[in-house]
C-alpha positions, -999 to +999 in steps of 0.1 A: -176-640-290-161-606-306-199-596-306-208-600-271-177-579-257-198-546-260-192-533-224-177-494-223-150-507-204-133-532-228-116-507-255-101-489-220-091-523-205-074-534-241-059-501-247-039-503-211-032-541-216-013-535-252+005-504-233+018-525-203+023-554-223+004-579-204-023-604-213-062-598-198-091-619-204-129-611-191-136-640-167-161-657-147-199-649-142-196-622-164-188-645-196-215-671-178-244-644-180-234-634-214-238-671-226-272-672-207-283-636-216-286-628-182-281-592-170-248-586-149-238-558-125-202-565-121-176-578-145-138-592-139-108-587-155-079-618-151-048-600-149-018-620-159+004-598-137-004-571-110-042-567-107-043-537-087-014-520-105-033-525-135-067-511-120-047-477-111-037-476-146-072-477-160-083-453-133-059-427-146-067-435-181-103-427-175-091-398-155-102-407-120-072-420-098-094-421-067-121-441-082-101-473-072-108-493-043-079-518-035-080-549-014-046-560-008-050-591+011-068-604-014-049-590-041-080-573-059-090-542-069-126-525-074-134-500-098-169-484-103-176-473-137-206-461-154-227-481-126-207-513-131-181-526-105-152-537-126-129-558-103-093-566-113-075-597-102-040-608-107-037-648-116-031-671-093-030-703-078-042-714-046-037-744-021-055-749+012-051-761+049-079-785+065-089-762+092-097-732+072-113-720+040-087-695+032-062-699+009-025-698+007-019-676-027+006-674-051+011-658-083-002-681-113-009-682-150-043-685-171-044-720-165-038-722-126-067-695-121-089-714-138-082-745-120-089-730-088-124-717-098-155-735-083-177-746-114-165-750-149-193-726-163-175-703-140-139-711-157-145-694-189-121-667-204-124-642-231-091-631-244-085-597-250-054-599-267-048-587-306-038-622-319-069-639-305-091-611-296-125-629-284-115-663-282-131-681-254-104-703-234-125-730-220-105-761-208-129-776-185-160-778-211-179-750-197-200-740-226-214-776-230-222-777-194-243-743-199-255-758-228-268-789-206-274-768-175-249-789-154-235-779-124-197-794-124-165-787-107-134-785-125-113-807-104-122-837-086-154-826-065-142-840-032-110-815-037-129-787-046-157-789-018-132-799+012-108-771+000-137-746+001-170-757+018-187-726+010-186-740-028-211-766-018-237-738-010-226-720-039-236-751-061-269-753-051-272-715-047-263-717-088-287-749-094-316-725-078-309-693-096-302-707-131-324-737-127-293-764-136-288-797-126-258-807-103-235-831-114-242-866-097-206-866-086-209-834-070-239-840-050-224-867-036-192-852-029-214-825-010-227-854+008-198-867+019-179-833+029-213-815+044-195-814+079-168-792+069-197-766+063-190-758+100-158-741+096-175-716+070-191-686+090-227-678+097-228-648+079-209-666+041-239-692+049-266-668+053-257-649+022-258-680+000-293-686+019-306-653+009-296-657-025-313-689-029-345-675-012-340-648-039-337-672-067-374-677-089-379-712-074-363-715-041-374-750-033-346-762-059-325-753-034-336-762+000-342-797-015-309-801-022-296-789+011-319-815+026-310-839+006-275-840+009-275-833+046-264-795+045-297-784+058-296-806+090-264-787+099-273-749+089-307-749+095-319-775+117-356-758+122-363-760+088-351-798+087-369-807+111-401-802+095-399-832+072-416-863+081-452-878+080-461-897+110-493-920+111-513-927+142-548-949+139-547-948+102-544-909+106-516-890+092-501-854+092-489-835+061-452-833+053-447-798+067-413-794+049-427-799+016-457-778+025-435-750+036-414-750+004-445-751-017-455-717+002-422-702-002-425-712-039-459-698-044-454-666-025-422-660-051-449-657-080-462-625-062-430-607-046-395-603-043-397-590-014-366-611+004-385-607+041-419-620+027-404-649+014-387-654+047-420-653+065-430-679+042-402-701+051-407-698+088-444-694+091-447-730+104-417-736+120-430-744+153-451-771+141-427-800+151-426-783+186-463-783+190-474-814+175-496-835+191-522-866+180-559-861+199-579-894+194-612-869+186-596-848+162-562-865+148-530-841+146-529-809+158-505-782+159-522-755+186-506-727+190-477-731+164-482-694+150-477-681+188-443-704+195-431-701+159-435-659+161-412-664+197-389-684+179-380-658+151-357-636+169-333-667+180-334-681+145-324-644+130-297-639+153-283-673+150-283-668+112-269-631+118-295-616+100-308-582+111-325-577+143-346-549+131-380-543+116-371-571+092-368-592+118-401-580+134-422-582+102-410-616+099-423-621+134-457-605+130-464-623+099-459-656+117-480-648+140-512-636+123-505-662+094-539-682+105-560-652+111-572-644+075-574-681+066-599-688+097-617-657+084-617-672+046-635-702+064-663-684+082-687-654+079-664-622+079-678-598+104-668-562+105-657-565+141-633-596+128-620-575+100-611-545+124-593-568+146-572-581+119-567-544+106-555-535+142-532-562+147-515-564+113-511-525+109-498-512+078-485-550+070-520-561+060-513-567+025-482-584+029-502-608+055-529-615+027-502-625+003-487-648+032-521-666+036-528-668+000-494-685-006-506-711+022-532-726+003-515-756-007-542-783-010-545-803-040-584-806-037-595-779-065-631-774-048-612-764-016-586-744-036-617-724-053-636-723-023-608-704-001-596-683-033-632-673-036-639-663+005-603-649+003-618-624-020-643-615+000-620-609+029-602-586+004-635-569-001-642-564+036-608-553+046-610-525+020-643-516+032-637-516+066-604-498+061-622-469+043-651-467+069-628-469+102-595-461+091-576-487+113-549-493+096-522-490+119-546-473+144-545-461+177-576-460+195-585-419+200-583-419+238-548-430+254-538-435+288-526-403+295-564-389+284-576-412+308-551-401+338-558-365+332-599-369+328-601-390+367-566-376+385-555-409+378-518-423+383-510-452+360-527-486+373-553-512+371-583-486+363-564-469+333-558-504+321-592-513+321-606-483+305-582-482+278-593-521+270-632-512+272-626-485+248-606-501+225-628-534+223-658-514+220-646-497+188-632-528+174-665-546+182-683-516+166-703-507+195-692-471+193-677-455+161-638-449+156-643-411+167-628-392+198-662-379+212-676-411+216-649-424+232-649-397+258-684-406+268-677-440+269-647-434+295-671-410+311-699-438+315-675-469+325-656-446+350-684-439+368-690-474+370-653-480+384-663-453+410-640-426+396-649-389+398-642-369+370-619-335+373 
């Protein structure tokens, strides 16, 4: 392991440890990621003693006394060094009350600190002492679990998850991020302790959800969340997508697994968290709009409109941002059927104009979502949809180049109309605005101010309006 200790801060840490005569270990995620050849952005040092004082001594050594951020309540200190977040914590042991995931903390030794950690793969410690420099202290066979790609708790899993229920989310998140299996005893314990998740703040739960969403294959995490019963508690709207109903021999697809496939599909094309949220929520209103019609079978009429109206409430409940990110997700949910409908029919200029008008700058994001929404196993249909999608994309480029409709606003607005006819805001202004917009979108007139003014005057005359 000596050859892995190449981080530039380590010689400085070792020097300070020798000067202060304290034992120091590299511990946790950095060690795990070294063994997995994963990139890290931070590194944790365990100090057998006072972590804050040690951090201040390191800051002094590198000539930057003000570089340390101290968190006295947690007994930790953070130092930014050459773009890395370096954390120092004193060894501790923890005990928990039943009504809180906040532990009672006492000073401890290396064994105490390893015992309190969530998973065996995060208990690994590398000694920086002269006597055993580079030695890995691995009391729970964490290295073996890394080799076997296994998530397992160092202590009895029911105790681990009951003490800190957020660890249930973390187990599932690591399984998704690392493509590891979760130990059977752990999965059982998560199922048995799932109600304990309710003592965890929404912010912490959503932070783990976002990390699952950003993994290469989020469906791994969401299937674990569903199978353990956690999803039904923390995100019932998604859990409610699960299931197939059959009437008169006609069944609809399982919208839960369809949604997970769409989510995995979109992850192959974008790292954007909010596009991934749009994929997760694109069919969120299908349970509420599901109807059986004897002539047509199962329908979900209006699920895109209802789904878009559900997005703000879901974002608020999960403490997700109520800003342009939410509005993007809302827009994509509302419009997600539009390109698919275009791909099934003859692609007209007017239909593309309307799509560009509705989607604006988010047209590319919408096309990525709609392409991901093709999950049929019928190879003929997949080929047909993909080919038609290419035609839609070509038509979008053609119409956009000609009519410049992305983020388009009509060349005449309400103020122009009011000034032209001496009107106050009212019904006539709205009628004229709508007529001009529709004429441009339908290709009746070009997207130009002169043509729009001519139409405005002609339509105003029909309404009995007199130009000023």
